[in-house]
TIMARNU-274467 format. One record per atom (N, C-alpha, C): atom name; y, x, z. Coordinates in nm, 2 decimals. Layout:
TIMARNU-274467
tilum = CA | yy = Y | xx = X | zz = Z
...
//
This chain:
TIMARNU-274467
tilum = N | yy = 20.06 | xx = 14.61 | zz = 12.62
tilum = CA | yy = 20.16 | xx = 14.51 | zz = 12.64
tilum = C | yy = 20.21 | xx = 14.46 | zz = 12.50
tilum = N | yy = 20.21 | xx = 14.33 | zz = 12.48
tilum = CA | yy = 20.26 | xx = 14.28 | zz = 12.35
tilum = C | yy = 20.40 | xx = 14.27 | zz = 12.35
tilum = N | yy = 20.46 | xx = 14.30 | zz = 12.23
tilum = CA | yy = 20.60 | xx = 14.29 | zz = 12.22
tilum = C | yy = 20.64 | xx = 14.16 | zz = 12.15
tilum = N | yy = 20.74 | xx = 14.10 | zz = 12.19
tilum = CA | yy = 20.79 | xx = 13.97 | zz = 12.13
tilum = C | yy = 20.89 | xx = 14.01 | zz = 12.02
tilum = N | yy = 20.89 | xx = 13.93 | zz = 11.91
tilum = CA | yy = 20.98 | xx = 13.96 | zz = 11.81
tilum = C | yy = 21.12 | xx = 13.93 | zz = 11.85
tilum = N | yy = 21.22 | xx = 14.00 | zz = 11.80
tilum = CA | yy = 21.36 | xx = 13.98 | zz = 11.85
tilum = C | yy = 21.41 | xx = 13.85 | zz = 11.80
tilum = N | yy = 21.50 | xx = 13.79 | zz = 11.88
tilum = CA | yy = 21.55 | xx = 13.65 | zz = 11.84
tilum = C | yy = 21.64 | xx = 13.66 | zz = 11.72
tilum = N | yy = 21.70 | xx = 13.77 | zz = 11.70
tilum = CA | yy = 21.79 | xx = 13.78 | zz = 11.58
tilum = C | yy = 21.73 | xx = 13.85 | zz = 11.46
tilum = N | yy = 21.60 | xx = 13.83 | zz = 11.44
tilum = CA | yy = 21.52 | xx = 13.89 | zz = 11.33
tilum = C | yy = 21.57 | xx = 13.83 | zz = 11.20
tilum = N | yy = 21.61 | xx = 13.91 | zz = 11.10
tilum = CA | yy = 21.66 | xx = 13.86 | zz = 10.98
tilum = C | yy = 21.55 | xx = 13.79 | zz = 10.89
tilum = N | yy = 21.42 | xx = 13.82 | zz = 10.92
tilum = CA | yy = 21.32 | xx = 13.75 | zz = 10.85
tilum = C | yy = 21.29 | xx = 13.61 | zz = 10.89
tilum = N | yy = 21.35 | xx = 13.57 | zz = 11.00
tilum = CA | yy = 21.32 | xx = 13.43 | zz = 11.05
tilum = C | yy = 21.42 | xx = 13.34 | zz = 10.98
tilum = N | yy = 21.37 | xx = 13.23 | zz = 10.92
tilum = CA | yy = 21.45 | xx = 13.13 | zz = 10.86
tilum = C | yy = 21.43 | xx = 13.00 | zz = 10.92
tilum = N | yy = 21.53 | xx = 12.91 | zz = 10.94
tilum = CA | yy = 21.50 | xx = 12.78 | zz = 10.99
tilum = C | yy = 21.42 | xx = 12.70 | zz = 10.90
tilum = N | yy = 21.34 | xx = 12.61 | zz = 10.95
tilum = CA | yy = 21.26 | xx = 12.52 | zz = 10.87
tilum = C | yy = 21.34 | xx = 12.43 | zz = 10.79
tilum = N | yy = 21.31 | xx = 12.41 | zz = 10.66
tilum = CA | yy = 21.38 | xx = 12.31 | zz = 10.58
tilum = C | yy = 21.31 | xx = 12.18 | zz = 10.58
tilum = N | yy = 21.36 | xx = 12.08 | zz = 10.52
tilum = CA | yy = 21.30 | xx = 11.95 | zz = 10.51
tilum = C | yy = 21.16 | xx = 11.95 | zz = 10.45
tilum = N | yy = 21.14 | xx = 12.04 | zz = 10.35
tilum = CA | yy = 21.01 | xx = 12.05 | zz = 10.29
tilum = C | yy = 20.90 | xx = 12.11 | zz = 10.38
tilum = N | yy = 20.94 | xx = 12.18 | zz = 10.48
tilum = CA | yy = 20.85 | xx = 12.24 | zz = 10.58
tilum = C | yy = 20.81 | xx = 12.15 | zz = 10.70
tilum = N | yy = 20.87 | xx = 12.03 | zz = 10.70
tilum = CA | yy = 20.85 | xx = 11.94 | zz = 10.81
tilum = C | yy = 20.70 | xx = 11.88 | zz = 10.81
tilum = N | yy = 20.67 | xx = 11.81 | zz = 10.91
tilum = CA | yy = 20.54 | xx = 11.75 | zz = 10.92
tilum = C | yy = 20.51 | xx = 11.66 | zz = 10.81
tilum = N | yy = 20.38 | xx = 11.65 | zz = 10.76
tilum = CA | yy = 20.35 | xx = 11.57 | zz = 10.65
tilum = C | yy = 20.35 | xx = 11.42 | zz = 10.68
tilum = N | yy = 20.36 | xx = 11.38 | zz = 10.81
tilum = CA | yy = 20.36 | xx = 11.25 | zz = 10.85
tilum = C | yy = 20.50 | xx = 11.18 | zz = 10.83
tilum = N | yy = 20.60 | xx = 11.26 | zz = 10.81
tilum = CA | yy = 20.74 | xx = 11.21 | zz = 10.79
tilum = C | yy = 20.75 | xx = 11.16 | zz = 10.64
tilum = N | yy = 20.81 | xx = 11.04 | zz = 10.63
tilum = CA | yy = 20.84 | xx = 11.00 | zz = 10.49
tilum = C | yy = 20.97 | xx = 11.04 | zz = 10.45
tilum = N | yy = 21.01 | xx = 11.00 | zz = 10.32
tilum = CA | yy = 21.14 | xx = 11.05 | zz = 10.27
tilum = C | yy = 21.26 | xx = 11.00 | zz = 10.35
tilum = N | yy = 21.25 | xx = 10.89 | zz = 10.41
tilum = CA | yy = 21.37 | xx = 10.84 | zz = 10.49
tilum = C | yy = 21.38 | xx = 10.92 | zz = 10.62
tilum = N | yy = 21.27 | xx = 10.95 | zz = 10.68
tilum = CA | yy = 21.27 | xx = 11.03 | zz = 10.80
tilum = C | yy = 21.32 | xx = 11.17 | zz = 10.77
tilum = N | yy = 21.28 | xx = 11.23 | zz = 10.66
tilum = CA | yy = 21.32 | xx = 11.36 | zz = 10.62
tilum = C | yy = 21.48 | xx = 11.36 | zz = 10.59
tilum = N | yy = 21.52 | xx = 11.25 | zz = 10.53
tilum = CA | yy = 21.67 | xx = 11.25 | zz = 10.50
tilum = C | yy = 21.74 | xx = 11.24 | zz = 10.63
tilum = N | yy = 21.70 | xx = 11.16 | zz = 10.73
tilum = CA | yy = 21.77 | xx = 11.14 | zz = 10.85
tilum = C | yy = 21.77 | xx = 11.27 | zz = 10.93
tilum = N | yy = 21.67 | xx = 11.36 | zz = 10.92
tilum = CA | yy = 21.66 | xx = 11.48 | zz = 10.99
tilum = C | yy = 21.75 | xx = 11.59 | zz = 10.91
tilum = N | yy = 21.75 | xx = 11.58 | zz = 10.78
tilum = CA | yy = 21.82 | xx = 11.68 | zz = 10.70
tilum = C | yy = 21.97 | xx = 11.66 | zz = 10.70
tilum = N | yy = 22.02 | xx = 11.54 | zz = 10.72
tilum = CA | yy = 22.16 | xx = 11.51 | zz = 10.72
tilum = C | yy = 22.20 | xx = 11.46 | zz = 10.85
tilum = N | yy = 22.25 | xx = 11.55 | zz = 10.93
tilum = CA | yy = 22.30 | xx = 11.51 | zz = 11.07
tilum = C | yy = 22.42 | xx = 11.42 | zz = 11.06
tilum = N | yy = 22.44 | xx = 11.33 | zz = 11.16
tilum = CA | yy = 22.55 | xx = 11.24 | zz = 11.16
tilum = C | yy = 22.66 | xx = 11.30 | zz = 11.23
tilum = N | yy = 22.78 | xx = 11.28 | zz = 11.19
tilum = CA | yy = 22.90 | xx = 11.33 | zz = 11.25
tilum = C | yy = 22.92 | xx = 11.27 | zz = 11.39
tilum = N | yy = 22.90 | xx = 11.14 | zz = 11.39
tilum = CA | yy = 22.92 | xx = 11.07 | zz = 11.52
tilum = C | yy = 22.80 | xx = 11.10 | zz = 11.61
tilum = N | yy = 22.82 | xx = 11.13 | zz = 11.73
tilum = CA | yy = 22.71 | xx = 11.18 | zz = 11.82
tilum = C | yy = 22.64 | xx = 11.08 | zz = 11.90
tilum = N | yy = 22.52 | xx = 11.10 | zz = 11.93
tilum = CA | yy = 22.45 | xx = 11.03 | zz = 12.04
tilum = C | yy = 22.39 | xx = 10.90 | zz = 11.99
tilum = N | yy = 22.41 | xx = 10.85 | zz = 11.87
tilum = CA | yy = 22.36 | xx = 10.72 | zz = 11.84
tilum = C | yy = 22.21 | xx = 10.70 | zz = 11.84
tilum = N | yy = 22.14 | xx = 10.81 | zz = 11.79
tilum = CA | yy = 22.00 | xx = 10.80 | zz = 11.79
tilum = C | yy = 21.92 | xx = 10.90 | zz = 11.87
tilum = N | yy = 21.99 | xx = 10.97 | zz = 11.95
tilum = CA | yy = 21.93 | xx = 11.08 | zz = 12.04
tilum = C | yy = 21.84 | xx = 11.18 | zz = 11.96
tilum = N | yy = 21.88 | xx = 11.20 | zz = 11.84
tilum = CA | yy = 21.80 | xx = 11.30 | zz = 11.76
tilum = C | yy = 21.66 | xx = 11.25 | zz = 11.71
tilum = N | yy = 21.64 | xx = 11.12 | zz = 11.72
tilum = CA | yy = 21.51 | xx = 11.06 | zz = 11.68
tilum = C | yy = 21.53 | xx = 10.99 | zz = 11.54
tilum = N | yy = 21.41 | xx = 10.98 | zz = 11.47
tilum = CA | yy = 21.42 | xx = 10.91 | zz = 11.35
tilum = C | yy = 21.41 | xx = 10.76 | zz = 11.37
tilum = N | yy = 21.44 | xx = 10.68 | zz = 11.27
tilum = CA | yy = 21.43 | xx = 10.54 | zz = 11.29
tilum = C | yy = 21.30 | xx = 10.49 | zz = 11.34
tilum = N | yy = 21.19 | xx = 10.56 | zz = 11.28
tilum = CA | yy = 21.06 | xx = 10.52 | zz = 11.31
tilum = C | yy = 21.03 | xx = 10.55 | zz = 11.46
tilum = N | yy = 21.07 | xx = 10.67 | zz = 11.50
tilum = CA | yy = 21.05 | xx = 10.71 | zz = 11.64
tilum = C | yy = 21.12 | xx = 10.61 | zz = 11.74
tilum = N | yy = 21.24 | xx = 10.58 | zz = 11.70
tilum = CA | yy = 21.32 | xx = 10.49 | zz = 11.79
tilum = C | yy = 21.25 | xx = 10.35 | zz = 11.79
tilum = N | yy = 21.20 | xx = 10.31 | zz = 11.68
tilum = CA | yy = 21.13 | xx = 10.17 | zz = 11.68
tilum = C | yy = 21.01 | xx = 10.17 | zz = 11.76
tilum = N | yy = 20.93 | xx = 10.28 | zz = 11.77
tilum = CA | yy = 20.81 | xx = 10.28 | zz = 11.84
tilum = C | yy = 20.84 | xx = 10.30 | zz = 11.99
tilum = N | yy = 20.95 | xx = 10.36 | zz = 12.03
tilum = CA | yy = 20.98 | xx = 10.39 | zz = 12.17
tilum = C | yy = 21.09 | xx = 10.31 | zz = 12.23
tilum = N | yy = 21.11 | xx = 10.19 | zz = 12.17
tilum = CA | yy = 21.22 | xx = 10.11 | zz = 12.22
tilum = C | yy = 21.17 | xx = 9.99 | zz = 12.31
tilum = N | yy = 21.25 | xx = 9.93 | zz = 12.39
tilum = CA | yy = 21.21 | xx = 9.81 | zz = 12.47
tilum = C | yy = 21.23 | xx = 9.69 | zz = 12.38
tilum = N | yy = 21.12 | xx = 9.63 | zz = 12.35
tilum = CA | yy = 21.13 | xx = 9.50 | zz = 12.27
tilum = C | yy = 21.14 | xx = 9.38 | zz = 12.36
tilum = N | yy = 21.21 | xx = 9.29 | zz = 12.32
tilum = CA | yy = 21.23 | xx = 9.17 | zz = 12.40
tilum = C | yy = 21.09 | xx = 9.10 | zz = 12.41
tilum = N | yy = 21.06 | xx = 9.05 | zz = 12.53
tilum = CA | yy = 20.94 | xx = 8.98 | zz = 12.56
tilum = C | yy = 20.96 | xx = 8.83 | zz = 12.52
tilum = N | yy = 20.87 | xx = 8.78 | zz = 12.44
tilum = CA | yy = 20.89 | xx = 8.64 | zz = 12.40
tilum = C | yy = 20.89 | xx = 8.54 | zz = 12.52
tilum = N | yy = 20.82 | xx = 8.58 | zz = 12.62
tilum = CA | yy = 20.82 | xx = 8.49 | zz = 12.74
tilum = C | yy = 20.90 | xx = 8.54 | zz = 12.86
tilum = N | yy = 20.99 | xx = 8.63 | zz = 12.83
tilum = CA | yy = 21.07 | xx = 8.70 | zz = 12.94
tilum = C | yy = 21.15 | xx = 8.60 | zz = 13.01
tilum = N | yy = 21.24 | xx = 8.53 | zz = 12.94
tilum = CA | yy = 21.33 | xx = 8.44 | zz = 13.01
tilum = C | yy = 21.26 | xx = 8.32 | zz = 13.08
tilum = N | yy = 21.16 | xx = 8.27 | zz = 13.00
tilum = CA | yy = 21.08 | xx = 8.16 | zz = 13.06
tilum = C | yy = 21.01 | xx = 8.20 | zz = 13.19
tilum = N | yy = 20.96 | xx = 8.32 | zz = 13.19
tilum = CA | yy = 20.89 | xx = 8.37 | zz = 13.31
tilum = C | yy = 20.99 | xx = 8.38 | zz = 13.42
tilum = N | yy = 21.11 | xx = 8.43 | zz = 13.40
tilum = CA | yy = 21.21 | xx = 8.44 | zz = 13.50
tilum = C | yy = 21.25 | xx = 8.30 | zz = 13.55
tilum = N | yy = 21.26 | xx = 8.21 | zz = 13.46
tilum = CA | yy = 21.29 | xx = 8.07 | zz = 13.51
tilum = C | yy = 21.18 | xx = 8.01 | zz = 13.59
tilum = N | yy = 21.06 | xx = 8.03 | zz = 13.55
tilum = CA | yy = 20.95 | xx = 7.97 | zz = 13.62
tilum = C | yy = 20.94 | xx = 8.04 | zz = 13.76
tilum = N | yy = 20.96 | xx = 8.17 | zz = 13.77
tilum = CA | yy = 20.96 | xx = 8.23 | zz = 13.90
tilum = C | yy = 21.07 | xx = 8.18 | zz = 13.99
tilum = N | yy = 21.19 | xx = 8.16 | zz = 13.94
tilum = CA | yy = 21.30 | xx = 8.10 | zz = 14.02
tilum = C | yy = 21.27 | xx = 7.96 | zz = 14.07
tilum = N | yy = 21.21 | xx = 7.88 | zz = 13.98
tilum = CA | yy = 21.17 | xx = 7.75 | zz = 14.01
tilum = C | yy = 21.07 | xx = 7.75 | zz = 14.12
tilum = N | yy = 20.96 | xx = 7.83 | zz = 14.11
tilum = CA | yy = 20.85 | xx = 7.84 | zz = 14.20
tilum = C | yy = 20.91 | xx = 7.88 | zz = 14.34
tilum = N | yy = 21.00 | xx = 7.98 | zz = 14.34
tilum = CA | yy = 21.05 | xx = 8.02 | zz = 14.47
tilum = C | yy = 21.14 | xx = 7.92 | zz = 14.53
tilum = N | yy = 21.21 | xx = 7.84 | zz = 14.45
tilum = CA | yy = 21.30 | xx = 7.73 | zz = 14.51
tilum = C | yy = 21.20 | xx = 7.62 | zz = 14.57
tilum = N | yy = 21.09 | xx = 7.59 | zz = 14.50
tilum = CA | yy = 21.00 | xx = 7.49 | zz = 14.55
tilum = C | yy = 20.94 | xx = 7.54 | zz = 14.68
tilum = N | yy = 20.91 | xx = 7.67 | zz = 14.69
tilum = CA | yy = 20.85 | xx = 7.72 | zz = 14.82
tilum = C | yy = 20.95 | xx = 7.71 | zz = 14.93
tilum = N | yy = 21.08 | xx = 7.74 | zz = 14.90
tilum = CA | yy = 21.18 | xx = 7.72 | zz = 15.00
tilum = C | yy = 21.20 | xx = 7.58 | zz = 15.05
tilum = N | yy = 21.19 | xx = 7.49 | zz = 14.95
tilum = CA | yy = 21.20 | xx = 7.34 | zz = 14.99
tilum = C | yy = 21.08 | xx = 7.30 | zz = 15.07
tilum = N | yy = 20.96 | xx = 7.36 | zz = 15.05
tilum = CA | yy = 20.84 | xx = 7.32 | zz = 15.12
tilum = C | yy = 20.85 | xx = 7.37 | zz = 15.26
tilum = N | yy = 20.92 | xx = 7.49 | zz = 15.28
tilum = CA | yy = 20.92 | xx = 7.54 | zz = 15.42
tilum = C | yy = 21.02 | xx = 7.47 | zz = 15.51
tilum = N | yy = 21.12 | xx = 7.40 | zz = 15.45
tilum = CA | yy = 21.22 | xx = 7.33 | zz = 15.53
tilum = C | yy = 21.16 | xx = 7.20 | zz = 15.59
//
């Protein structure tokens, strides 16, 4: 049976900014190394991660909504 290392092992050190993934640039490393006092603003994500996982406004979003409303109103008028 394999034994797991103890959680309070003195040899374990938390990873520093230099040990992070090579895909992170200097700004991502800075934002990870310097936590913000104010909580919850970025959910622990870097700016790059937030930009790739955000809802972007659709250029035709409002127009599509207006067209749908207009088409539905025309259908209602045709049924009367």
